[in-house]
C-alpha positions as CSV (number, residue, x, y, z in Angstrom):
1,X,-21.8,34.1,-12.3
2,X,-18.6,32.5,-10.9
3,X,-15.3,34.5,-11.0
4,X,-12.9,33.7,-13.8
5,X,-9.3,32.7,-12.7
6,X,-8.1,31.1,-15.9
7,X,-5.7,34.0,-16.8
8,X,-5.1,35.3,-13.3
9,X,-1.9,34.8,-11.4
10,X,-2.0,32.5,-8.5
11,X,-2.9,34.0,-5.2
12,X,-0.4,33.9,-2.3
13,X,0.4,30.4,-1.3
14,X,-1.0,31.3,2.2
15,X,-4.5,31.6,0.7
16,X,-7.0,28.8,0.5
17,X,-9.5,30.0,-2.1
18,X,-12.0,27.2,-1.9
19,X,-12.1,27.1,1.9
20,X,-12.4,30.9,2.0
21,X,-15.4,30.7,-0.4
22,X,-17.0,28.1,1.9
23,X,-16.4,30.3,5.0
24,X,-17.9,33.3,3.1
25,X,-21.0,31.2,2.2
26,X,-21.4,30.3,5.9
27,X,-21.0,33.8,7.2
28,X,-23.5,35.3,4.8
29,X,-26.2,33.0,6.2
30,X,-28.3,33.0,3.1
31,X,-31.6,31.0,2.9
32,X,-31.0,27.7,1.1
33,X,-33.5,26.6,-1.6
34,X,-31.1,24.0,-3.0
35,X,-29.6,20.7,-2.1
36,X,-28.4,19.2,0.3
37,X,-31.6,18.6,2.3
38,X,-30.1,19.2,5.7
39,X,-30.2,23.0,4.9
40,X,-26.8,24.0,6.2
41,X,-27.3,21.7,9.2
42,X,-30.6,23.3,10.4
43,X,-32.4,19.9,10.1
44,X,-30.4,18.9,13.2
45,X,-31.3,21.9,15.2
46,X,-32.1,20.8,18.8
47,X,-31.0,17.2,18.1
48,X,-28.9,16.0,21.1
49,X,-25.3,15.2,20.2
50,X,-25.5,16.8,16.7
51,X,-23.5,19.9,17.4
52,X,-20.3,18.7,15.8
53,X,-22.1,17.4,12.7
54,X,-23.9,20.8,12.3
55,X,-20.6,22.6,12.2
56,X,-19.5,20.4,9.3
57,X,-22.8,20.7,7.5
58,X,-22.7,24.5,7.6
59,X,-20.1,24.3,4.8
60,X,-21.5,21.2,3.1
61,X,-22.9,22.9,0.0
62,X,-23.3,22.1,-3.7
63,X,-22.4,23.7,-7.0
64,X,-23.9,27.2,-6.6
65,X,-22.7,30.7,-7.6
66,X,-19.4,31.2,-5.9
67,X,-18.5,27.6,-5.1
68,X,-17.4,26.4,-8.6
69,X,-17.8,22.9,-10.1
70,X,-15.2,20.2,-9.6
71,X,-15.9,18.6,-13.0
72,X,-15.6,21.9,-14.9
73,X,-13.8,24.3,-12.6
74,X,-13.3,27.9,-13.6
75,X,-13.3,29.6,-10.2
76,X,-12.1,28.8,-6.7
77,X,-11.7,25.1,-7.3
78,X,-9.6,25.7,-10.3
79,X,-7.4,28.1,-8.3
80,X,-7.1,25.7,-5.4
81,X,-6.0,23.0,-7.8
82,X,-3.4,25.3,-9.4
83,X,-2.0,26.1,-5.9
84,X,-1.9,22.4,-5.3
85,X,0.1,21.8,-8.5
86,X,2.5,24.6,-7.4
87,X,2.9,23.0,-4.0
88,X,3.5,19.4,-5.2
89,X,5.5,20.1,-8.3
90,X,3.0,19.1,-10.9
91,X,1.9,20.8,-14.1
92,X,-1.7,20.1,-13.2
93,X,-3.4,18.7,-10.1
94,X,-6.9,17.4,-9.6
95,X,-8.9,17.0,-6.3
96,X,-10.2,13.5,-5.6
97,X,-13.2,13.0,-3.2
98,X,-13.1,9.2,-3.4
99,X,-9.6,8.6,-2.1
100,X,-6.7,7.4,-4.2
101,X,-9.0,4.6,-5.3
102,X,-10.7,6.9,-7.9
103,X,-7.3,8.3,-9.0
104,X,-6.1,4.8,-9.7
105,X,-9.3,3.9,-11.6
106,X,-9.1,7.1,-13.7
107,X,-5.4,6.8,-14.6
108,X,-5.8,3.2,-15.7
109,X,-9.0,4.0,-17.7
110,X,-7.1,6.8,-19.4
111,X,-4.0,4.9,-20.3
112,X,-5.9,1.7,-21.2
113,X,-8.5,3.5,-23.3
114,X,-9.5,0.5,-25.4
115,X,-10.5,-3.0,-24.2
116,X,-7.5,-5.3,-24.6
117,X,-4.9,-2.6,-24.1
118,X,-1.9,-3.9,-22.2
119,X,-0.2,-2.4,-19.2
120,X,2.7,-3.5,-17.0
121,X,1.7,-3.6,-13.4
122,X,3.6,-4.2,-10.2
123,X,2.0,-7.4,-8.8
124,X,1.6,-6.3,-5.1
125,X,-0.8,-3.5,-5.8
126,X,-3.9,-2.1,-4.1
127,X,-7.2,-3.7,-4.9
128,X,-8.3,-0.5,-6.7
129,X,-5.7,-1.2,-9.4
130,X,-7.3,-4.6,-10.1
131,X,-10.7,-3.0,-10.2
132,X,-9.4,-0.5,-12.7
133,X,-8.1,-3.2,-14.9
134,X,-11.5,-5.0,-14.8
135,X,-13.3,-1.8,-15.7
136,X,-10.9,-1.1,-18.5
137,X,-11.1,-4.6,-19.9
138,X,-7.3,-4.4,-19.9
139,X,-4.6,-7.0,-20.1
140,X,-1.9,-6.8,-17.4
141,X,1.6,-8.2,-17.4
142,X,2.4,-8.5,-13.7
143,X,5.9,-7.6,-12.5
144,X,6.8,-9.7,-9.4
145,X,8.1,-7.7,-6.5
146,X,11.6,-8.2,-5.1
147,X,11.7,-9.3,-1.4
148,X,13.6,-7.6,1.3
149,X,15.8,-10.3,2.8
150,X,15.8,-8.9,6.3
151,X,12.0,-8.7,6.7
152,X,10.6,-11.0,4.1
153,X,8.4,-8.1,2.9
154,X,7.6,-7.6,-0.8
155,X,8.8,-4.3,-2.2
156,X,9.0,-3.2,-5.8
157,X,9.9,-5.1,-9.0
158,X,13.5,-4.9,-10.2
159,X,14.3,-2.5,-13.1
160,X,15.7,-5.5,-15.0
161,X,12.3,-7.2,-14.8
162,X,10.6,-4.1,-16.1
163,X,13.1,-3.7,-18.9
164,X,12.7,-7.3,-20.0
165,X,8.9,-7.1,-19.8
166,X,8.9,-4.0,-22.0
167,X,11.1,-5.8,-24.5
168,X,8.7,-8.7,-24.5
169,X,5.6,-6.6,-24.7
170,X,6.5,-3.4,-26.7
171,X,2.8,-2.7,-27.2
172,X,2.4,-1.9,-23.5
173,X,0.6,1.4,-22.9
174,X,2.3,2.2,-19.6
175,X,3.9,0.9,-16.4
176,X,2.1,1.2,-13.0
177,X,4.1,1.0,-9.8
178,X,3.3,1.5,-6.1
179,X,5.8,3.6,-4.1
180,X,6.2,3.6,-1.2
181,X,4.4,0.5,0.0
182,X,2.2,0.3,3.1
183,X,5.2,-0.2,5.3
184,X,7.0,2.9,4.0
185,X,9.6,1.0,2.1
186,X,10.7,2.5,-1.2
187,X,13.3,3.7,-3.6
188,X,14.1,6.4,-6.2
189,X,12.1,6.0,-9.4
190,X,14.2,8.0,-11.7
191,X,15.5,5.0,-13.6
192,X,12.0,3.7,-14.0
193,X,10.8,6.9,-15.5
194,X,13.8,7.0,-17.9
195,X,13.0,3.4,-18.9
196,X,9.4,4.2,-19.6
197,X,10.1,7.4,-21.5
198,X,12.7,5.7,-23.7
199,X,9.8,3.4,-24.7
200,X,7.5,6.4,-25.3
201,X,5.1,5.4,-22.5
202,X,4.1,7.0,-19.2
203,X,5.1,5.9,-15.7
204,X,2.0,5.8,-13.4
205,X,2.6,5.8,-9.7
206,X,0.3,4.9,-6.9
207,X,1.9,7.1,-4.2
208,X,-1.0,6.9,-1.8
209,X,1.3,6.7,1.2
210,X,3.8,9.4,0.0
211,X,1.8,12.6,-0.2
212,X,4.3,14.2,2.2
213,X,7.4,13.1,0.2
214,X,9.6,15.9,-1.0
215,X,8.2,18.4,1.5
216,X,11.1,18.2,4.0
217,X,14.9,17.4,3.6
218,X,14.5,14.4,5.8
219,X,11.8,12.9,3.6
220,X,12.4,10.9,0.4
221,X,11.9,12.4,-3.1
222,X,8.4,12.3,-4.5
223,X,7.6,10.4,-7.7
224,X,7.0,13.6,-9.8
225,X,10.5,14.8,-9.0
226,X,11.7,11.4,-10.3
227,X,10.0,12.0,-13.7
228,X,6.7,10.1,-13.2
229,X,3.9,11.2,-15.5
230,X,0.9,10.7,-13.3
231,X,0.9,10.3,-9.6
232,X,-2.0,9.6,-7.2
233,X,-1.6,10.6,-3.5
234,X,-3.8,10.1,-0.5
235,X,-3.6,13.6,1.1
236,X,-5.7,12.3,4.0
237,X,-3.3,9.5,4.8
238,X,0.0,11.3,5.5
239,X,-1.0,14.9,5.4
240,X,-4.0,16.6,7.0
241,X,-7.0,16.4,4.7
242,X,-10.3,14.7,5.7
243,X,-10.7,11.0,5.0
244,X,-11.4,10.4,1.3
245,X,-9.4,13.5,0.3
246,X,-6.8,12.8,-2.3
247,X,-5.1,14.3,-5.3
248,X,-3.9,13.3,-8.8
249,X,-0.9,15.1,-10.2
250,X,0.2,15.2,-13.9
251,X,3.2,16.3,-15.9
252,X,4.5,15.8,-19.3
253,X,2.9,15.1,-22.7
254,X,2.4,11.4,-22.4
255,X,-1.1,11.4,-21.0
256,X,-4.3,12.5,-22.7
257,X,-5.5,15.1,-20.2
258,X,-8.9,15.7,-21.8
259,X,-9.6,12.0,-21.6
260,X,-8.3,12.0,-18.0
261,X,-10.8,14.7,-17.1
262,X,-13.6,12.6,-18.6
263,X,-12.5,9.5,-16.7
264,X,-12.4,11.5,-13.4
265,X,-15.9,12.8,-14.0
266,X,-17.0,9.2,-14.7
267,X,-15.6,7.6,-11.5
268,X,-16.2,10.5,-9.1
269,X,-19.5,11.6,-7.7
270,X,-21.4,14.4,-9.6
271,X,-22.1,15.7,-6.1
272,X,-18.6,15.9,-4.6
273,X,-18.2,16.7,-0.9
274,X,-17.2,20.3,-0.3
275,X,-16.0,19.7,3.2
276,X,-13.6,17.1,1.8
277,X,-12.5,19.4,-1.0
278,X,-12.1,22.3,1.4
279,X,-9.9,20.2,3.6
280,X,-7.7,19.4,0.6
281,X,-7.3,23.2,0.1
282,X,-6.4,23.6,3.8
283,X,-4.0,20.7,3.9
284,X,-2.2,22.1,0.9
285,X,-2.0,25.6,2.5
286,X,-0.6,24.1,5.7
287,X,2.5,22.7,4.1
288,X,2.7,25.3,1.3
289,X,2.8,28.3,3.7
290,X,4.9,26.7,6.4
291,X,7.2,24.8,4.2
292,X,9.5,22.2,5.9
293,X,8.7,23.6,9.4
294,X,5.3,22.1,9.1
295,X,6.9,18.7,9.7
296,X,9.3,19.7,12.6
297,X,7.1,18.6,15.4
298,X,6.0,15.4,13.8
299,X,9.6,14.3,13.0
300,X,10.7,15.2,16.5
301,X,7.9,13.0,17.9
302,X,8.8,10.0,15.8
303,X,12.5,10.4,16.6
304,X,11.7,10.5,20.3
305,X,9.9,7.2,19.8
306,X,12.8,5.6,17.9
307,X,15.3,6.6,20.6
308,X,13.1,5.2,23.3
309,X,12.5,2.0,21.3
310,X,16.3,1.4,21.1
311,X,16.2,0.9,24.9
312,X,13.9,-2.1,24.4
313,X,16.1,-4.7,22.9
314,X,13.2,-7.2,22.6
315,X,11.6,-5.0,19.9
316,X,13.1,-4.3,16.5
317,X,12.6,-1.5,14.0
318,X,12.4,-2.0,10.2
319,X,15.2,-0.3,8.3
320,X,16.7,-0.6,4.8
321,X,19.6,-2.9,4.4
322,X,22.8,-1.2,5.8
323,X,26.1,-1.2,3.9
324,X,28.7,-3.6,5.1
325,X,31.1,-1.8,7.5
326,X,34.7,-2.8,8.2
327,X,33.8,-3.5,11.8
328,X,31.0,-5.8,10.9
329,X,33.1,-7.6,8.3
330,X,35.8,-8.2,10.9
331,X,33.3,-9.5,13.4
332,X,32.1,-11.9,10.8
333,X,35.6,-13.2,10.2
334,X,36.0,-11.1,7.0
335,X,33.3,-13.1,5.2
336,X,31.0,-11.3,2.8
337,X,27.4,-10.9,4.0
338,X,24.6,-13.0,2.6
339,X,23.2,-11.6,-0.6
340,X,20.3,-9.2,0.0
341,X,17.1,-9.7,-2.0
342,X,16.3,-6.6,-4.0
343,X,18.3,-3.9,-2.3
344,X,17.7,-1.6,-5.2
345,X,14.0,-1.7,-4.5
346,X,14.4,-0.7,-0.8
347,X,16.9,2.1,-0.3
348,X,14.8,4.3,2.0
349,X,12.3,4.1,4.7
350,X,9.6,6.7,5.4
351,X,10.7,8.3,8.6
352,X,7.0,8.6,9.7
353,X,6.4,4.9,9.4
354,X,7.8,3.1,12.4
355,X,7.4,-0.6,11.7
356,X,8.2,-2.7,14.8
357,X,8.4,-6.4,15.5
358,X,9.3,-8.9,18.3
359,X,12.8,-10.0,17.5
360,X,12.3,-13.3,19.2
361,X,9.3,-14.1,17.0
362,X,7.3,-15.2,20.1
363,X,4.8,-12.4,19.7
364,X,2.9,-12.0,16.4
365,X,2.2,-8.7,14.9
366,X,-1.5,-9.2,15.4
367,X,-1.1,-10.0,19.1
368,X,1.2,-7.0,19.5
369,X,-1.4,-4.7,17.9
370,X,-4.1,-6.1,20.2
371,X,-1.8,-5.5,23.2
372,X,-1.2,-1.9,22.2
373,X,-4.9,-1.2,21.7
374,X,-5.6,-2.5,25.2
375,X,-3.2,0.2,26.4
376,X,-4.8,3.0,24.5
377,X,-2.5,3.1,21.4
378,X,-4.1,2.2,18.0
379,X,-1.7,1.2,15.3
380,X,-2.3,1.6,11.6
381,X,-2.1,-2.2,10.8
382,X,-0.3,-5.4,11.6
383,X,0.7,-8.6,9.8
384,X,2.1,-11.9,11.2
385,X,5.2,-10.3,12.4
386,X,5.1,-6.5,12.1
387,X,3.0,-3.6,13.5
388,X,2.9,-0.3,11.5
389,X,2.9,2.8,13.7
390,X,2.0,5.8,11.6
391,X,3.3,9.2,12.6
392,X,2.5,12.4,10.7
393,X,3.0,16.2,10.9
394,X,0.2,16.1,13.4
395,X,1.9,13.7,15.9
396,X,3.2,15.1,19.2
397,X,5.9,14.3,21.8
398,X,3.1,13.2,24.1
399,X,1.9,10.7,21.6
400,X,5.4,9.2,21.3
401,X,5.8,9.0,25.1
402,X,2.4,7.3,25.5
403,X,3.4,4.7,22.9
404,X,6.8,4.1,24.6
405,X,5.1,3.7,28.0
406,X,2.7,1.1,26.5
407,X,5.5,-0.9,25.0
408,X,7.6,-0.7,28.1
409,X,4.8,-2.0,30.2
410,X,4.1,-4.8,27.7
411,X,7.8,-5.8,27.8
412,X,8.1,-5.7,31.6
413,X,4.7,-7.1,32.7
414,X,3.5,-9.3,29.9
415,X,6.7,-10.7,28.4
416,X,8.6,-11.0,31.6
417,X,11.5,-8.8,30.4
418,X,13.5,-6.4,32.5
419,X,14.2,-2.8,31.5
420,X,17.1,-2.2,29.1
421,X,19.4,-1.2,32.0
422,X,18.7,-4.5,33.8
423,X,21.4,-7.0,34.4
424,X,19.3,-9.6,32.7
425,X,20.6,-10.5,29.3
426,X,18.3,-10.6,26.2
427,X,19.0,-14.3,25.7
428,X,17.1,-15.0,28.9
429,X,13.8,-14.1,27.2
430,X,11.6,-17.1,26.7
431,X,8.7,-17.8,24.4
432,X,7.3,-20.1,27.1
433,X,6.0,-17.1,29.1
434,X,2.5,-17.9,30.3
435,X,1.1,-14.5,29.2
436,X,-1.8,-14.8,26.7
437,X,0.0,-12.3,24.5
438,X,2.7,-14.9,23.6
439,X,1.7,-17.2,20.8
440,X,2.4,-20.9,21.0
441,X,5.0,-22.5,18.8
442,X,2.2,-24.2,16.8
443,X,0.7,-20.8,16.1
444,X,4.0,-19.4,15.0
445,X,5.2,-22.2,12.7
446,X,7.3,-21.0,9.8
447,X,9.2,-22.4,6.9
448,X,12.1,-23.2,9.2
449,X,10.0,-25.7,11.1
450,X,10.1,-29.5,10.6
451,X,7.7,-29.1,7.6
452,X,9.8,-29.2,4.4
453,X,9.3,-26.4,2.0
454,X,8.0,-27.2,-1.4
455,X,10.9,-28.1,-3.7
456,X,11.6,-27.7,-7.3
457,X,14.2,-29.5,-9.3
458,X,17.3,-27.9,-10.7
459,X,15.7,-28.1,-14.1
460,X,13.1,-25.6,-13.0
461,X,15.7,-23.0,-11.8
462,X,15.1,-20.6,-14.7
463,X,16.8,-17.2,-14.5
464,X,14.7,-14.5,-12.9
465,X,14.2,-12.5,-16.1
466,X,12.8,-14.6,-18.9
467,X,13.6,-13.9,-22.6
468,X,10.8,-12.8,-24.9
469,X,10.8,-16.1,-26.6
470,X,10.0,-17.9,-23.3
471,X,6.9,-15.8,-22.6
472,X,3.6,-15.4,-24.4
473,X,3.5,-12.4,-26.6
474,X,0.5,-10.3,-27.5
475,X,0.4,-11.5,-31.1
476,X,0.3,-15.1,-30.0
477,X,-2.6,-17.2,-31.0
478,X,-3.1,-18.5,-27.5
479,X,-5.6,-16.8,-25.4
480,X,-4.3,-14.8,-22.4
481,X,-5.1,-15.9,-18.9
482,X,-8.5,-14.6,-17.8
483,X,-9.2,-12.9,-14.5
484,X,-12.6,-11.4,-13.6
485,X,-14.5,-10.6,-10.4
486,X,-15.7,-14.2,-10.3
487,X,-12.7,-16.3,-11.4
488,X,-12.7,-17.3,-15.0
489,X,-10.1,-19.7,-16.5
490,X,-7.0,-20.8,-14.7
491,X,-3.5,-19.4,-15.2
492,X,-1.1,-20.9,-17.6
493,X,1.5,-22.1,-15.1
494,X,1.1,-25.2,-13.1
495,X,1.9,-25.3,-9.4
496,X,5.2,-26.9,-10.2
497,X,6.1,-24.2,-12.7
498,X,5.3,-21.5,-10.2
499,X,7.4,-22.7,-7.2
500,X,10.6,-21.0,-6.2
501,X,13.7,-22.5,-4.6
502,X,13.9,-21.7,-0.9
503,X,17.3,-20.3,0.0
504,X,19.3,-21.9,2.8
505,X,20.9,-18.5,3.6
506,X,19.8,-16.7,6.7
507,X,18.1,-13.3,6.3
508,X,20.3,-10.2,6.8
509,X,20.3,-8.6,10.1
510,X,18.6,-5.2,10.6
511,X,22.0,-3.6,11.5
512,X,25.5,-4.6,12.4
513,X,24.6,-4.0,16.0
514,X,22.0,-6.7,16.0
515,X,24.6,-9.4,16.2
516,X,23.2,-11.8,18.8
517,X,21.1,-14.6,17.2
518,X,18.1,-14.2,19.4
519,X,17.7,-10.6,18.4
520,X,17.7,-11.2,14.7
521,X,14.6,-10.3,12.7
522,X,12.5,-13.5,12.8
523,X,11.5,-13.4,9.1
524,X,12.5,-16.0,6.5
525,X,12.0,-16.0,2.8
526,X,8.4,-17.1,3.1
527,X,6.8,-14.9,5.7
528,X,5.4,-11.5,6.6
529,X,4.1,-10.1,3.4
530,X,0.6,-9.9,2.0
531,X,1.6,-10.6,-1.5
532,X,4.7,-12.8,-2.3
533,X,4.0,-15.1,-5.2
534,X,5.9,-18.0,-6.5
535,X,6.2,-17.0,-10.1
536,X,8.5,-15.7,-12.8
537,X,9.8,-12.1,-12.7
538,X,6.9,-11.1,-15.0
539,X,3.8,-12.9,-16.1
540,X,2.1,-13.6,-19.3
541,X,-0.7,-11.2,-20.2
542,X,-3.7,-11.6,-17.9
543,X,-7.0,-10.4,-19.3
544,X,-9.4,-8.7,-16.9
545,X,-13.1,-8.2,-17.4
546,X,-16.3,-7.9,-15.4
547,X,-17.7,-11.4,-16.3
548,X,-19.2,-13.6,-13.6
549,X,-19.5,-17.3,-12.9
550,X,-22.6,-19.2,-12.0
551,X,-22.4,-20.0,-8.2
552,X,-22.9,-23.7,-9.2
553,X,-19.4,-23.6,-10.7
554,X,-17.8,-22.8,-7.3
555,X,-17.1,-25.0,-4.3
556,X,-16.2,-23.8,-0.7
557,X,-13.2,-25.7,0.7
558,X,-11.2,-25.2,3.9
559,X,-7.9,-23.5,3.2
560,X,-6.1,-26.6,4.3
561,X,-7.6,-28.4,1.3
562,X,-7.4,-25.8,-1.4
563,X,-3.8,-26.3,-2.6
564,X,-3.8,-27.0,-6.4
565,X,-7.3,-25.6,-6.8
566,X,-8.3,-22.6,-9.0
567,X,-9.3,-19.7,-6.8
568,X,-12.9,-18.6,-7.3
569,X,-12.5,-15.3,-5.4
570,X,-9.9,-12.6,-4.7
571,X,-8.7,-12.6,-1.1
572,X,-7.7,-9.2,0.2
573,X,-6.3,-8.8,3.7
574,X,-7.3,-5.3,4.8
575,X,-5.4,-3.4,5.8
576,X,-3.3,-3.0,3.7
577,X,-5.8,-3.8,0.9
578,X,-3.3,-5.7,-1.3
579,X,-4.7,-8.9,-2.9
580,X,-3.1,-12.0,-1.5
581,X,-4.8,-14.3,-4.0
582,X,-6.4,-13.4,-7.3
583,X,-9.5,-15.0,-8.7
584,X,-8.5,-17.4,-11.5
585,X,-5.1,-18.3,-10.1
586,X,-4.0,-21.8,-9.1
587,X,-3.5,-21.9,-5.4
588,X,0.0,-23.2,-4.6
589,X,0.8,-25.2,-1.4
590,X,2.6,-22.2,0.1
591,X,-0.3,-19.9,-0.6
592,X,-2.6,-22.4,1.0
593,X,-0.3,-22.4,4.1
594,X,-0.5,-18.6,4.3
595,X,-4.3,-18.7,4.1
596,X,-4.3,-21.1,7.0
597,X,-2.0,-19.0,9.0
598,X,-4.0,-15.8,8.4
599,X,-7.1,-17.6,9.4
600,X,-5.5,-18.9,12.6
601,X,-4.2,-15.5,13.5
602,X,-7.5,-13.7,12.9
603,X,-6.6,-11.5,10.0
604,X,-9.4,-9.5,8.4
605,X,-10.0,-10.1,4.7
606,X,-12.2,-8.4,2.2
607,X,-13.4,-10.0,-1.1
608,X,-13.8,-13.4,0.5
609,X,-17.2,-15.0,0.8
610,X,-16.1,-16.0,4.3
611,X,-14.0,-13.1,5.7
612,X,-12.8,-15.4,8.5
613,X,-11.2,-17.7,5.8
614,X,-12.8,-20.8,7.3
615,X,-13.5,-21.7,3.6
616,X,-12.2,-20.5,0.3
617,X,-14.2,-20.5,-3.0
618,X,-12.6,-22.5,-5.7
619,X,-13.6,-23.6,-9.2
620,X,-15.3,-27.0,-9.5
621,X,-12.4,-28.9,-11.0
622,X,-11.4,-31.6,-8.5
623,X,-14.7,-32.7,-7.1
624,X,-13.6,-32.0,-3.5
625,X,-16.4,-31.4,-1.0
626,X,-16.4,-29.4,2.2
627,X,-15.6,-31.6,5.2
628,X,-17.4,-31.0,8.4
């Protein structure tokens, strides 16, 4: 019979009850007459190259006496989860063995308990959120993200958009945000939680990339400390758990926790991985016992890298918009800086996410990633302009120096640039370098090329936040837009209604020191994000379901020909796993251009029938045929 911990006080935070139970099981060496079939790894005895696997399998057990049950814990798993709640500031924490994906599914299925329930959702979300909406049969009102003017990257929606959407749709069951995003960009969520709680609904946060937040003075606050009601964190991403190890944290009275437990049992395996759960216990103990000092070495490593990067003027580092200084104002002739898009949504950058780019724009993020990999450095991800370099508490000074050496060699050998202390000025850099790492102008065409951006008339320049009367309400007789896994009906807005006006203003510089034109961030208002849409600040209700379409209703078209068509599939560049195009949406000309660009640059996409994006599935509405 398992040991009861329900009324016991927590053990010392330096303990790891679940991991210790697994170690105890291993040391006793009892004969196994239960699953799993590898019998504590003995099935691999004598198999060449299986030694490492055998070590892991020695603690790969199941729900037996002494190891507890994830779905009804009353022993070591319960105590491990209580220690996690204490460490991360939650009232209750749950171990996840399917990554943040299952956490997102569970919290959506809990809040949207009935088909047709409506929830407000940040539009640039992970694909698991869309899958959760489909499983729940929910309606989503999408909140468009603001865009950082300096980088062109989508961040979070404005609080004003959220407030207006809640006024328009008071029956919403909750608000779901992602913070921070894949690039480490974020802001404080206190105002969002206050907005939600005033409406009597919970704030749900996908904090997959912020499991380390709040654990060191140099790290941003975590969502729970800002008042969020339920938070999902990928402990394996930014802390030290095994891959697929994540946690869901809850506080407050606004979530049905009994229903949440049922939903977690529904979406998680009935045979959860004990090595993964044990690693969650160890990852928690590492930061719980050591406190902020657990991050000292990792922060030192990333700071070493950033200091070294400053000596390579060709390469820039993503940072939040900086306040206008008197010196900068004087240098600009006293003029005010260009307005920044969405500064409130990007007030801090994760110190562990070093996002770099070529300031001349000659080298794409994809090419930069390939070049780093050739030199033994493997980045987290890249897009058309940026490369995300992920440091953690496990990073070392040696890692940082290796990365700096790789970048230094690339700059000197491949791009023809002299070291930072050379007499050569940065403006002598040329994109005409013959190195294969440098993309041709045709490959790097942007909205500032000779191609005119799509225009809308002044009559279409509606304010960013629409009034309730201007948007469809839940009690309307009109059917909401339908989205399923196979593209049902088209959205309400036409392409003309969905287009934005392109600003003529230049993007803000990364800092006041980046004053020379050739060293500005190359982004414009239409580049370098997986998910910028031309739409209002919030959408009409979009109904999700698991319905499918007959393949005969779909046509495969080259992306060059798909503008104006209704998407028949969801396109998800991975990483970062954020849908660029949703099934059921009308493809705008700008979206079509982005699809072509991603295809030409070799981006990897999930969800598409053709992952290389040579063709896109669309609804049979125009009679177009694939051209050879």
